[in-house]
gemmi code that builds the backbone of each chain (N, CA, C; Angstrom):
import gemmi

chains = {
    "A": [
        ("MET", (68.108, 72.568, 75.360), (67.730, 71.457, 74.643), (68.586, 70.605, 75.704)),
        ("GLU", (68.841, 68.941, 75.497), (68.936, 68.139, 76.101), (69.663, 66.767, 74.582)),
        ("ILE", (71.313, 66.067, 74.683), (71.424, 65.705, 73.918), (70.866, 63.963, 73.898)),
        ("ILE", (70.237, 62.914, 73.697), (69.932, 61.683, 73.903), (70.816, 60.745, 73.668)),
        ("VAL", (71.073, 59.834, 73.892), (71.983, 59.024, 73.081), (71.220, 57.759, 72.443)),
        ("ARG", (71.574, 57.873, 71.436), (70.693, 56.624, 70.396), (71.471, 55.542, 70.234)),
        ("LEU", (72.312, 55.251, 71.354), (73.637, 53.805, 71.041), (72.637, 52.462, 70.869)),
        ("ASP", (71.674, 52.046, 71.980), (70.902, 51.357, 72.168), (70.083, 51.186, 70.618)),
        ("VAL", (69.830, 51.742, 69.949), (69.027, 51.280, 69.027), (69.976, 51.610, 67.635)),
        ("VAL", (70.373, 51.877, 67.905), (71.801, 51.590, 66.959), (72.171, 49.905, 66.581)),
        ("LEU", (72.636, 49.406, 67.760), (72.814, 48.083, 68.548), (72.447, 46.936, 68.348)),
        ("ALA", (70.785, 47.636, 68.617), (69.806, 46.528, 67.819), (69.525, 46.352, 66.498)),
        ("LEU", (69.956, 47.805, 65.615), (69.292, 47.408, 64.715), (70.396, 46.904, 63.562)),
        ("ARG", (71.802, 47.354, 63.703), (72.817, 46.333, 63.549), (72.889, 45.228, 64.114)),
        ("LYS", (72.406, 44.641, 65.319), (72.028, 43.582, 65.674), (73.620, 42.583, 66.452)),
        ("ARG", (73.939, 43.970, 66.893), (75.127, 44.020, 67.999), (75.288, 44.359, 69.726)),
        ("THR", (76.004, 43.390, 69.998), (75.803, 43.514, 71.800), (77.258, 44.572, 72.071)),
        ("GLY", (75.948, 45.447, 73.051), (77.205, 45.555, 73.698), (78.647, 45.281, 74.111)),
        ("ARG", (78.867, 44.365, 74.723), (80.154, 43.947, 74.945), (81.164, 43.521, 73.733)),
        ("ASP", (80.456, 43.260, 72.767), (81.086, 42.983, 71.131), (81.771, 44.400, 71.289)),
        ("VAL", (80.991, 45.044, 70.599), (81.150, 46.965, 70.221), (82.328, 47.504, 71.347)),
        ("ALA", (82.390, 47.326, 72.516), (83.277, 47.901, 73.560), (84.705, 47.116, 73.155)),
        ("ALA", (84.625, 45.819, 73.532), (86.100, 45.106, 72.912), (86.514, 45.716, 71.578)),
        ("GLU", (85.627, 45.272, 70.438), (86.327, 46.413, 69.178), (86.671, 47.466, 69.255)),
        ("ILE", (85.957, 48.494, 69.591), (86.828, 49.467, 69.964), (87.483, 50.240, 71.400)),
        ("GLY", (87.662, 49.283, 72.020), (88.742, 49.742, 73.295), (88.243, 50.580, 74.469)),
        ("ILE", (87.183, 50.160, 74.931), (86.654, 50.267, 75.459), (86.184, 49.521, 76.839)),
        ("SER", (85.935, 50.209, 78.407), (85.437, 48.967, 79.022), (83.449, 48.668, 78.600)),
        ("GLU", (83.391, 47.477, 78.882), (81.460, 47.371, 78.906), (80.808, 48.400, 79.353)),
        ("GLN", (81.517, 48.539, 81.132), (80.413, 49.645, 82.074), (80.782, 51.092, 81.227)),
        ("ASN", (82.028, 51.523, 80.251), (82.046, 52.763, 79.646), (80.457, 52.360, 79.133)),
        ("LEU", (80.313, 51.733, 78.069), (79.389, 51.476, 77.215), (78.023, 51.604, 77.700)),
        ("SER", (78.150, 50.833, 78.610), (76.481, 51.298, 78.830), (76.531, 52.402, 79.595)),
        ("LEU", (77.387, 53.043, 80.352), (77.300, 54.351, 80.871), (76.502, 55.719, 79.626)),
        ("LEU", (77.310, 55.000, 78.902), (76.712, 55.874, 76.901), (75.767, 55.633, 76.920)),
        ("LYS", (75.740, 54.613, 77.098), (74.170, 53.869, 76.376), (73.169, 54.451, 76.959)),
        ("SER", (73.455, 54.797, 78.256), (71.910, 55.282, 79.325), (71.842, 56.627, 79.296)),
        ("GLY", (73.568, 57.321, 78.654), (73.255, 58.691, 78.618), (74.211, 59.261, 79.812)),
        ("LYS", (74.320, 58.278, 80.690), (75.270, 58.437, 82.429), (76.205, 58.841, 82.304)),
        ("VAL", (77.140, 59.852, 81.136), (78.486, 60.154, 80.547), (78.265, 62.065, 80.512)),
        ("LYS", (79.329, 62.683, 81.102), (79.548, 64.231, 80.977), (79.519, 64.422, 79.175)),
        ("GLY", (80.274, 63.451, 78.648), (80.357, 63.657, 77.186), (81.342, 62.645, 76.592)),
        ("ILE", (81.222, 62.380, 75.286), (82.083, 61.200, 74.543), (82.830, 62.333, 73.679)),
        ("ARG", (84.140, 61.471, 73.868), (85.850, 62.193, 73.029), (85.020, 61.135, 71.323)),
        ("PHE", (85.901, 62.672, 70.391), (85.565, 62.620, 69.267), (86.217, 61.166, 68.871)),
        ("GLU", (87.414, 60.501, 69.468), (88.115, 59.697, 69.343), (86.920, 58.128, 69.369)),
        ("THR", (86.701, 58.478, 70.566), (85.111, 57.159, 71.285), (84.250, 57.152, 69.920)),
        ("LEU", (83.734, 58.393, 69.248), (82.447, 58.172, 68.509), (82.999, 57.964, 67.540)),
        ("ALA", (84.179, 58.196, 66.786), (84.507, 57.967, 65.396), (84.801, 56.836, 65.118)),
        ("LYS", (84.938, 55.960, 66.153), (85.016, 54.091, 66.240), (83.643, 53.698, 66.795)),
        ("LEU", (82.991, 54.787, 67.259), (81.359, 53.728, 67.363), (80.824, 53.702, 65.548)),
        ("CYS", (81.312, 54.876, 65.064), (80.657, 55.311, 63.880), (81.183, 54.546, 63.041)),
        ("GLU", (82.567, 54.240, 62.649), (83.118, 53.125, 62.047), (82.861, 51.323, 62.494)),
        ("VAL", (82.798, 50.917, 63.656), (82.260, 49.710, 63.661), (81.019, 49.477, 63.090)),
        ("LEU", (79.938, 50.853, 63.569), (78.391, 50.032, 63.723), (77.830, 51.658, 62.104)),
        ("ASP", (78.866, 51.265, 60.986), (79.171, 51.926, 60.425), (77.484, 52.774, 60.361)),
        ("CYS", (78.015, 53.973, 60.807), (76.407, 55.320, 61.017), (77.462, 56.416, 61.186)),
        ("GLN", (76.281, 57.540, 61.225), (76.891, 58.519, 61.477), (76.668, 59.046, 62.743)),
        ("PRO", (77.274, 60.044, 63.269), (76.913, 60.193, 64.970), (75.667, 61.466, 64.915)),
        ("GLY", (75.388, 61.787, 64.140), (73.699, 62.024, 63.928), (72.419, 60.920, 64.563)),
        ("ASP", (73.514, 59.584, 63.724), (72.423, 58.446, 64.161), (72.524, 58.510, 65.367)),
        ("LEU", (73.816, 58.707, 66.245), (74.065, 57.831, 67.752), (73.364, 59.329, 68.637)),
        ("LEU", (73.765, 60.374, 68.265), (73.390, 61.377, 69.063), (72.183, 62.024, 68.372)),
        ("GLU", (70.911, 62.532, 69.615), (69.854, 63.294, 69.063), (69.871, 64.620, 70.381)),
        ("ALA", (69.461, 65.980, 69.376), (68.923, 66.872, 70.199), (67.707, 67.409, 70.515)),
        ("SER", (67.346, 67.285, 72.123), (65.738, 67.176, 71.807), (65.337, 68.082, 72.865)),
        ("PRO", (64.281, 68.944, 73.257), (64.257, 69.624, 74.304), (64.013, 69.305, 75.274)),
        ("ALA", (64.475, 70.027, 76.414), (64.739, 69.998, 77.434), (63.913, 69.623, 78.047)),
        ("SER", (63.254, 67.839, 78.783), (62.027, 67.542, 79.461), (62.192, 68.425, 81.239)),
        ("SER", (60.583, 68.551, 81.984), (60.629, 69.497, 82.216), (60.036, 68.594, 83.913)),
        ("GLY", (61.414, 67.922, 84.084), (60.997, 66.645, 85.250), (61.157, 65.814, 84.923)),
    ],
    "B": [
        ("MET", (102.312, 52.636, 85.201), (104.018, 52.613, 85.773), (103.737, 53.849, 87.264)),
        ("THR", (103.393, 54.741, 86.691), (104.048, 56.772, 86.945), (103.017, 55.788, 88.201)),
        ("VAL", (102.214, 55.654, 88.524), (100.926, 55.443, 89.049), (101.075, 54.242, 90.438)),
        ("LYS", (101.773, 53.041, 90.235), (102.300, 52.615, 90.534), (103.544, 52.482, 91.563)),
        ("ARG", (105.015, 53.658, 90.641), (106.002, 53.838, 91.576), (105.151, 54.823, 92.484)),
        ("VAL", (104.426, 55.975, 92.519), (103.654, 56.575, 93.263), (103.770, 56.121, 94.326)),
        ("MET", (102.909, 54.888, 94.285), (102.239, 54.239, 95.470), (103.105, 53.687, 96.409)),
        ("GLN", (103.982, 52.952, 95.546), (105.227, 52.279, 96.191), (105.942, 53.002, 96.940)),
        ("THR", (106.655, 54.600, 96.209), (107.724, 55.787, 97.138), (106.964, 56.039, 98.394)),
        ("SER", (105.201, 56.564, 98.330), (104.486, 56.837, 99.129), (104.415, 55.986, 100.504)),
        ("ARG", (104.154, 54.129, 99.785), (104.283, 53.622, 101.128), (105.125, 53.945, 102.095)),
        ("TRP", (106.189, 53.410, 101.393), (107.355, 53.825, 101.987), (108.121, 54.941, 103.037)),
        ("LEU", (107.940, 56.161, 102.229), (107.626, 57.426, 102.939), (106.362, 57.463, 104.336)),
        ("GLY", (105.650, 56.988, 104.111), (104.393, 56.574, 104.734), (105.004, 56.035, 106.385)),
        ("LEU", (105.320, 54.943, 106.314), (105.746, 53.974, 106.983), (107.130, 56.073, 107.986)),
        ("LEU", (108.135, 55.879, 107.110), (108.827, 57.299, 107.628), (108.730, 57.808, 108.616)),
        ("THR", (107.159, 58.710, 107.525), (106.904, 59.826, 108.786), (106.426, 59.301, 109.447)),
        ("THR", (105.210, 58.352, 109.474), (104.468, 57.326, 110.898), (106.392, 57.359, 112.127)),
        ("VAL", (107.408, 56.829, 112.089), (108.476, 56.738, 112.286), (108.724, 57.999, 113.211)),
        ("LEU", (109.265, 59.204, 112.507), (109.267, 60.509, 112.874), (108.229, 61.015, 113.625)),
        ("ILE", (107.229, 60.848, 113.297), (106.031, 61.309, 114.829), (105.825, 61.107, 115.575)),
        ("GLY", (106.584, 59.697, 116.002), (106.864, 59.139, 117.438), (107.889, 59.515, 117.550)),
        ("ALA", (109.430, 59.362, 116.747), (110.755, 60.157, 117.163), (111.023, 61.694, 117.725)),
        ("VAL", (109.970, 62.506, 117.235), (109.889, 63.793, 117.655), (109.774, 64.140, 118.877)),
        ("PRO", (108.271, 63.645, 119.793), (108.418, 64.075, 121.072), (109.188, 63.251, 122.187)),
        ("ALA", (110.128, 61.770, 121.339), (110.515, 61.104, 122.205), (112.318, 61.474, 122.440)),
        ("LEU", (112.037, 62.762, 121.054), (113.528, 63.454, 121.581), (113.110, 64.262, 122.182)),
        ("ILE", (112.573, 65.366, 122.441), (112.438, 65.690, 123.827), (111.926, 64.974, 124.804)),
        ("LEU", (111.397, 64.394, 124.995), (112.082, 63.623, 126.550), (113.064, 63.112, 126.665)),
        ("PHE", (113.715, 62.916, 125.678), (114.887, 62.103, 126.320), (115.704, 63.954, 126.155)),
        ("GLY", (115.599, 64.574, 125.886), (116.068, 65.858, 125.870), (116.250, 66.340, 127.489)),
        ("LEU", (114.527, 66.042, 127.924), (114.365, 66.288, 129.591), (115.111, 65.123, 130.549)),
        ("ALA", (114.827, 64.290, 130.476), (115.494, 63.189, 130.803), (117.573, 63.692, 130.633)),
        ("THR", (118.167, 63.838, 129.970), (119.216, 63.959, 129.956), (119.870, 65.539, 130.167)),
        ("GLY", (118.697, 66.357, 130.440), (119.674, 67.101, 130.818), (119.766, 68.988, 129.784)),
        ("ALA", (119.255, 68.131, 128.387), (119.320, 69.460, 127.705), (119.100, 70.953, 127.924)),
        ("PHE", (117.851, 70.368, 129.136), (117.201, 72.211, 129.449), (117.054, 72.447, 130.860)),
        ("THR", (118.387, 71.998, 131.158), (118.960, 72.741, 132.288), (119.195, 74.007, 132.103)),
        ("VAL", (118.813, 74.702, 133.323), (119.977, 76.194, 133.093), (120.890, 76.797, 132.610)),
        ("ASP", (121.969, 75.334, 132.916), (123.573, 75.964, 133.026), (123.023, 75.238, 131.108)),
        ("ALA", (122.201, 73.960, 130.962), (122.265, 73.633, 129.610), (122.040, 74.480, 128.146)),
        ("LEU", (120.626, 75.676, 128.774), (120.214, 76.802, 128.058), (121.576, 77.617, 127.882)),
        ("ILE", (121.606, 77.464, 128.911), (122.862, 79.153, 128.709), (123.977, 78.424, 127.705)),
        ("ALA", (124.440, 77.560, 127.502), (125.403, 76.958, 126.675), (124.860, 77.089, 125.449)),
        ("GLY", (123.802, 76.674, 125.162), (123.094, 76.837, 123.974), (122.657, 78.325, 123.558)),
        ("ASN", (122.662, 79.083, 124.244), (122.102, 80.530, 123.386), (123.582, 81.468, 123.522)),
        ("PRO", (124.648, 80.987, 122.950), (125.728, 81.577, 123.644), (126.033, 83.344, 122.665)),
        ("THR", (125.029, 83.755, 121.807), (124.926, 85.056, 121.541), (123.862, 86.350, 122.574)),
        ("LEU", (123.104, 85.081, 123.316), (122.597, 86.023, 124.485), (123.440, 86.292, 125.474)),
        ("ASN", (123.349, 87.771, 125.700), (124.296, 88.020, 127.495), (123.260, 87.558, 128.361)),
        ("ILE", (123.545, 86.618, 129.123), (122.593, 86.388, 130.562), (123.558, 86.268, 131.550)),
        ("VAL", (123.049, 87.211, 132.282), (124.133, 87.687, 133.407), (123.492, 86.997, 134.557)),
        ("THR", (122.121, 86.788, 134.572), (121.621, 86.543, 135.818), (120.709, 85.092, 134.925)),
        ("PRO", (121.160, 84.287, 136.015), (120.537, 82.741, 135.209), (119.277, 82.546, 135.845)),
        ("PRO", (118.345, 82.358, 134.543), (116.933, 82.411, 134.743), (115.983, 81.617, 135.364)),
        ("GLY", (115.315, 81.956, 135.965), (114.351, 80.963, 137.112), (113.518, 79.976, 136.290)),
        ("ALA", (113.001, 79.458, 137.448), (112.374, 78.340, 136.927), (111.018, 78.400, 136.101)),
        ("GLY", (110.467, 79.360, 136.587), (109.203, 80.265, 135.625), (109.592, 80.252, 133.606)),
        ("ALA", (111.159, 80.787, 133.635), (111.453, 81.312, 132.446), (111.686, 79.806, 132.116)),
        ("VAL", (112.554, 78.728, 132.417), (112.857, 77.348, 131.691), (111.481, 76.796, 131.532)),
        ("THR", (110.577, 76.668, 132.510), (109.151, 76.009, 132.381), (108.994, 76.858, 130.450)),
        ("GLY", (109.170, 77.867, 130.915), (108.268, 78.350, 129.660), (108.538, 78.495, 128.380)),
        ("TYR", (110.218, 78.470, 128.387), (111.221, 77.733, 127.412), (110.787, 76.702, 126.605)),
        ("VAL", (110.529, 75.163, 127.739), (110.300, 74.194, 127.545), (108.520, 74.786, 126.399)),
        ("LEU", (107.998, 75.159, 127.130), (106.530, 75.204, 126.570), (106.938, 75.685, 125.421)),
        ("ILE", (107.601, 76.478, 125.119), (107.114, 76.932, 123.881), (108.379, 76.004, 122.687)),
        ("GLU", (109.084, 75.041, 123.498), (109.805, 73.798, 122.232), (108.775, 73.559, 121.903)),
        ("ALA", (107.685, 73.079, 122.840), (106.754, 71.818, 123.192), (105.836, 72.027, 121.681)),
        ("LEU", (105.463, 73.552, 121.554), (103.911, 74.208, 120.380), (104.883, 74.515, 120.073)),
        ("LEU", (106.379, 74.370, 118.924), (106.811, 74.083, 118.161), (107.080, 72.626, 117.358)),
        ("MET", (107.032, 72.001, 118.685), (106.911, 70.868, 118.052), (105.631, 69.728, 117.986)),
        ("ALA", (104.400, 70.466, 118.270), (103.503, 70.231, 118.262), (102.604, 70.457, 116.507)),
        ("VAL", (103.979, 71.962, 116.203), (103.397, 71.943, 115.055), (103.917, 71.306, 113.914)),
        ("GLY", (105.262, 70.655, 114.381), (105.695, 70.440, 113.747), (104.864, 68.904, 113.810)),
        ("ILE", (104.766, 68.669, 114.665), (104.131, 67.187, 113.897), (102.399, 67.071, 113.041)),
        ("TYR", (102.172, 68.804, 113.164), (100.517, 68.863, 112.598), (101.239, 68.317, 111.313)),
        ("VAL", (102.713, 69.456, 110.444), (102.682, 69.056, 109.379), (103.301, 67.563, 109.189)),
        ("LEU", (103.846, 66.916, 109.811), (104.357, 65.661, 109.911), (102.585, 64.560, 109.348)),
        ("TRP", (101.782, 65.276, 110.077), (100.638, 63.865, 110.539), (99.876, 64.539, 108.854)),
        ("GLN", (99.947, 65.344, 108.644), (99.376, 66.530, 107.347), (99.920, 64.951, 106.040)),
        ("VAL", (101.334, 65.253, 105.900), (102.304, 64.840, 105.076), (101.748, 62.949, 105.236)),
        ("ARG", (101.734, 62.381, 106.397), (101.578, 60.955, 106.512), (100.543, 60.603, 105.735)),
        ("ALA", (99.156, 61.729, 106.253), (98.047, 61.157, 105.547), (98.037, 61.304, 103.881)),
        ("LEU", (98.838, 62.647, 103.612), (98.967, 62.835, 101.954), (99.427, 60.804, 101.422)),
        ("PHE", (100.662, 60.748, 101.908), (101.389, 59.896, 101.861), (100.394, 58.374, 101.692)),
        ("GLY", (99.767, 58.212, 102.701), (98.895, 57.642, 103.140), (98.157, 56.524, 101.614)),
        ("ALA", (96.989, 58.398, 100.956), (96.125, 59.041, 100.137), (97.065, 58.160, 99.212)),
        ("TYR", (97.767, 58.859, 98.984), (98.718, 57.834, 97.450), (98.918, 56.234, 97.128)),
        ("ALA", (99.507, 56.278, 98.229), (99.894, 55.020, 98.697), (98.618, 53.862, 98.485)),
        ("ALA", (97.272, 54.303, 98.700), (95.937, 53.693, 98.753), (95.773, 54.239, 96.728)),
        ("GLY", (96.583, 55.284, 96.310), (96.126, 55.194, 94.915), (95.268, 56.644, 94.307)),
        ("ASP", (94.892, 57.596, 95.697), (94.121, 58.128, 95.466), (95.388, 59.920, 94.981)),
        ("ILE", (94.903, 59.807, 94.211), (96.294, 60.405, 93.684), (95.705, 62.129, 93.083)),
        ("LEU", (95.251, 61.778, 91.924), (94.497, 63.139, 91.692), (92.942, 63.167, 91.970)),
        ("THR", (93.236, 64.149, 93.845), (91.877, 63.763, 94.292), (92.006, 65.401, 94.892)),
        ("LEU", (90.814, 65.604, 95.284), (90.003, 67.201, 95.874), (90.960, 67.026, 97.060)),
        ("GLU", (90.520, 65.602, 97.610), (90.564, 65.692, 99.229), (92.177, 65.672, 99.399)),
        ("SER", (93.021, 64.963, 98.387), (94.833, 64.809, 98.835), (95.353, 66.390, 98.188)),
        ("ALA", (94.980, 66.828, 97.168), (95.570, 68.386, 97.259), (95.361, 69.343, 98.713)),
        ("GLN", (94.216, 69.088, 98.690), (93.895, 70.135, 100.304), (95.157, 69.754, 101.451)),
        ("THR", (94.982, 68.042, 101.240), (95.815, 67.734, 102.130), (97.054, 68.332, 102.127)),
        ("LEU", (97.804, 68.313, 101.085), (98.782, 68.929, 100.288), (99.045, 70.673, 100.790)),
        ("GLN", (98.165, 70.746, 100.634), (97.552, 72.643, 100.774), (97.945, 72.570, 102.578)),
        ("ARG", (97.486, 71.509, 102.696), (97.634, 71.572, 104.902), (98.645, 72.148, 105.320)),
        ("ALA", (99.368, 71.042, 104.345), (100.686, 70.960, 104.697), (101.469, 71.983, 104.661)),
        ("GLY", (101.538, 72.592, 103.452), (102.217, 73.740, 103.270), (101.774, 74.667, 104.488)),
        ("GLY", (100.779, 74.784, 104.604), (100.340, 76.017, 105.570), (101.213, 75.581, 106.701)),
        ("GLY", (101.234, 74.286, 107.199), (101.715, 74.009, 108.491), (103.434, 74.244, 108.220)),
        ("LEU", (103.959, 74.421, 107.484), (105.483, 74.694, 107.236), (104.750, 76.093, 107.258)),
        ("LEU", (104.441, 77.253, 106.429), (104.808, 78.114, 107.134), (104.361, 78.800, 108.095)),
        ("ALA", (103.177, 78.506, 108.891), (102.875, 78.022, 110.265), (104.218, 78.096, 111.069)),
        ("LEU", (105.296, 77.303, 110.883), (106.179, 76.376, 111.484), (107.567, 77.472, 111.153)),
        ("ALA", (107.742, 78.169, 110.466), (108.405, 79.267, 109.564), (108.379, 80.574, 111.090)),
        ("GLY", (106.966, 80.768, 111.127), (106.647, 82.483, 111.545), (106.659, 81.960, 113.409)),
        ("CYS", (106.402, 80.486, 113.621), (106.244, 79.979, 115.210), (107.616, 79.948, 115.414)),
        ("ASN", (108.915, 79.605, 114.536), (109.971, 79.187, 114.207), (110.741, 80.951, 114.675)),
        ("ILE", (110.775, 81.877, 114.257), (110.812, 83.366, 114.244), (110.176, 83.947, 115.564)),
        ("VAL", (108.718, 83.584, 115.944), (108.579, 84.159, 117.288), (108.976, 83.199, 118.730)),
        ("ALA", (109.136, 82.500, 118.722), (109.782, 81.334, 119.352), (110.885, 81.452, 119.780)),
        ("THR", (111.847, 82.277, 119.177), (113.432, 82.625, 119.250), (113.132, 84.009, 120.062)),
        ("ALA", (112.946, 84.317, 119.502), (112.494, 85.995, 120.220), (112.049, 85.779, 121.640)),
        ("VAL", (111.309, 85.213, 122.168), (110.418, 85.123, 123.026), (110.878, 84.484, 123.961)),
        ("GLN", (111.893, 83.304, 123.561), (112.700, 82.232, 124.604), (113.739, 83.295, 124.391)),
        ("GLY", (114.357, 83.739, 124.059), (115.368, 85.179, 124.348), (114.946, 86.295, 125.164)),
        ("VAL", (114.211, 87.005, 124.951), (113.258, 87.209, 126.162), (113.479, 86.469, 127.982)),
        ("LEU", (112.829, 85.513, 127.733), (112.472, 84.486, 128.874), (114.157, 84.199, 129.569)),
        ("LEU", (115.035, 83.817, 128.534), (116.368, 83.580, 129.652), (117.144, 84.617, 130.010)),
        ("THR", (116.426, 85.933, 129.376), (117.149, 87.282, 129.836), (116.598, 88.165, 130.266)),
        ("TRP", (114.973, 87.483, 131.287), (114.480, 87.781, 132.288), (114.892, 88.386, 133.361)),
        ("ALA", (116.120, 88.095, 133.815), (116.164, 87.502, 134.976), (117.383, 88.612, 135.272)),
        ("ASN", (117.792, 89.568, 134.341), (119.257, 89.864, 133.402), (119.048, 91.370, 134.673)),
        ("PRO", (119.398, 92.679, 135.373), (119.171, 93.607, 135.359), (118.907, 94.157, 134.636)),
        ("PRO", (117.878, 95.837, 134.657), (117.030, 96.747, 134.050), (117.847, 97.160, 133.167)),
        ("GLY", (117.738, 96.969, 131.642), (118.323, 97.929, 130.560), (119.644, 96.576, 129.666)),
        ("GLN", (119.114, 95.685, 130.331), (119.952, 94.400, 129.904), (119.722, 93.461, 129.007)),
        ("ARG", (117.862, 93.137, 129.439), (116.934, 92.136, 128.757), (117.156, 92.474, 126.984)),
        ("GLN", (116.934, 91.373, 126.609), (117.274, 90.998, 125.247), (116.252, 90.766, 124.781)),
        ("LEU", (116.077, 91.184, 123.349), (114.969, 90.948, 122.257), (115.252, 91.232, 121.018)),
        ("ALA", (115.983, 89.673, 120.310), (116.226, 89.170, 118.926), (114.897, 88.726, 118.299)),
        ("VAL", (115.269, 89.500, 117.111), (114.215, 88.894, 116.083), (115.239, 88.367, 114.470)),
        ("GLY", (115.373, 87.059, 114.400), (116.648, 87.217, 113.068), (115.389, 85.862, 112.994)),
        ("ILE", (115.797, 85.782, 111.504), (115.415, 85.237, 110.557), (116.505, 83.372, 110.003)),
        ("SER", (116.859, 82.445, 110.174), (117.924, 81.247, 110.133), (117.307, 80.647, 109.034)),
        ("ASN", (118.254, 79.893, 108.018), (118.175, 79.155, 106.939), (117.457, 78.433, 107.038)),
        ("THR", (116.708, 78.524, 107.993), (115.781, 76.852, 108.577), (114.058, 77.438, 108.212)),
        ("GLU", (114.463, 78.544, 108.757), (112.712, 79.693, 108.058), (112.628, 79.837, 106.995)),
        ("ILE", (113.355, 80.602, 106.046), (113.774, 80.831, 105.048), (113.610, 79.732, 103.988)),
        ("TRP", (114.333, 78.265, 104.412), (113.483, 77.257, 103.755), (112.263, 76.669, 104.350)),
        ("PHE", (111.966, 76.890, 105.373), (110.402, 76.638, 105.598), (109.770, 77.212, 104.930)),
        ("LEU", (110.159, 78.607, 104.825), (108.995, 79.281, 104.076), (109.060, 78.905, 102.788)),
        ("LEU", (110.139, 78.434, 101.858), (109.435, 78.175, 100.784), (109.416, 77.169, 100.333)),
        ("THR", (109.400, 76.451, 101.210), (109.243, 74.967, 100.604), (107.838, 75.056, 101.415)),
        ("GLY", (107.040, 75.430, 102.567), (105.609, 75.537, 102.783), (105.177, 76.747, 101.556)),
        ("GLY", (105.516, 77.665, 100.755), (104.972, 77.993, 100.253), (104.631, 77.173, 98.552)),
        ("LEU", (105.709, 76.502, 98.426), (105.582, 75.437, 96.941), (104.813, 75.108, 97.320)),
        ("LEU", (104.596, 73.815, 98.494), (103.530, 73.369, 98.791), (102.381, 73.250, 98.595)),
        ("MET", (102.100, 74.855, 99.149), (100.728, 75.835, 98.887), (100.062, 76.029, 97.629)),
        ("VAL", (101.563, 76.392, 96.535), (101.083, 76.766, 95.436), (100.600, 75.264, 94.604)),
        ("VAL", (101.655, 74.185, 95.100), (101.390, 72.885, 93.876), (99.886, 72.296, 94.647)),
        ("GLY", (100.274, 72.917, 95.863), (98.447, 72.082, 96.405), (97.122, 73.205, 95.288)),
        ("TRP", (97.629, 74.375, 94.960), (96.174, 74.945, 94.163), (96.468, 74.300, 93.193)),
        ("ALA", (97.590, 74.448, 92.191), (97.808, 73.433, 90.938), (96.771, 72.291, 90.980)),
        ("LEU", (97.418, 71.465, 91.987), (96.809, 70.351, 92.041), (95.335, 70.005, 91.876)),
        ("VAL", (94.485, 70.725, 92.514), (93.277, 71.070, 92.731), (92.536, 70.916, 91.554)),
        ("GLU", (93.331, 72.367, 90.643), (92.932, 72.063, 89.081), (92.477, 70.941, 88.575)),
        ("ALA", (93.757, 70.097, 89.101), (94.586, 69.268, 88.464), (92.766, 68.090, 88.859)),
        ("ALA", (92.752, 67.668, 90.027), (91.797, 66.592, 90.422), (90.780, 67.559, 89.867)),
        ("ARG", (90.209, 68.830, 90.020), (88.884, 69.421, 89.130), (89.124, 68.221, 87.175)),
        ("GLN", (90.181, 68.710, 87.146), (90.105, 67.999, 85.205), (89.956, 66.912, 85.442)),
        ("ALA", (90.722, 66.292, 86.362), (90.922, 65.262, 86.052), (89.473, 64.035, 86.742)),
        ("ASP", (88.691, 64.909, 87.649), (87.461, 64.091, 87.698), (86.493, 64.705, 86.500)),
        ("GLU", (86.251, 65.775, 86.414), (85.874, 66.232, 84.813), (85.847, 64.988, 83.153)),
        ("ASN", (87.447, 64.690, 83.417), (87.826, 63.440, 82.064), (86.979, 62.426, 82.738)),
        ("ARG", (86.912, 61.706, 83.952), (86.694, 60.479, 84.431), (84.989, 60.545, 83.589)),
        ("GLY", (84.414, 61.695, 83.374), (82.682, 61.376, 83.559), (82.848, 61.204, 81.055)),
        ("PHE", (84.257, 61.584, 80.788), (83.803, 61.383, 79.748), (84.513, 59.997, 79.125)),
        ("VAL", (83.783, 59.404, 77.889), (83.846, 58.162, 77.136), (84.722, 58.167, 76.118)),
    ],
}
model = gemmi.Model(1)
for chain_id, residues in chains.items():
    chain = gemmi.Chain(chain_id)
    for i, (resn, *xyz) in enumerate(residues, 1):
        res = gemmi.Residue()
        res.name, res.seqid = resn, gemmi.SeqId(i, " ")
        for name, pos in zip(("N", "CA", "C"), xyz):
            atom = gemmi.Atom()
            atom.name, atom.element = name, gemmi.Element(name[0])
            atom.pos, atom.b_iso = gemmi.Position(*pos), 0.0
            res.add_atom(atom)
        chain.add_residue(res)
    model.add_chain(chain)
structure = gemmi.Structure()
structure.add_model(model)
structure.setup_entities()
């Protein structure tokens, strides 16, 4: 299984930009971009909670467990 | 704030270490030039040894070479310390490389303690080698200096190990958003 970040989908649905959300939750735009592309080792509960609050969603909307792709 | 302080202090200590690296060989050369390694000076500088017959040129040369070896180990330690301060001054604080440099400095100090103990014994033999048979001396001892080198070297090694773990965790933390 692998975890897929659906932040870009939620941002599009809420019509929000990464820059605005990053500023609102207090992380850098670069880090939010890394998170969107799934190039991070993990996400802190604190960041997840802020994202859920700002985007009015649940953790399950942002993250999805999917069978690992074979290459 | 703490990082800034580490960087600023390291910059100054790095400069001091660089000066010391230059000063140590200069001190040996100064000693050579001012007669600190003449036979009389060596006899006067080792009052605990019973030097009946003054040592020959070979023994004196050996004595000086051992001093040079000790100096080389000392410079190796200073070099590692300088590299560490350089890395800290550049902001590379919790990195694996800095932790390994600290470990090398600690290892160097432990080696310096061991070399000091052996060197003192060998130098004693060299200075009393010209004595009649039965009056040559082999004295092995540990002074305060060696004990401090051992303790400080051991401490640096242990802190280095701890910092390797800290660097690993810091690296992992950087991957979290």
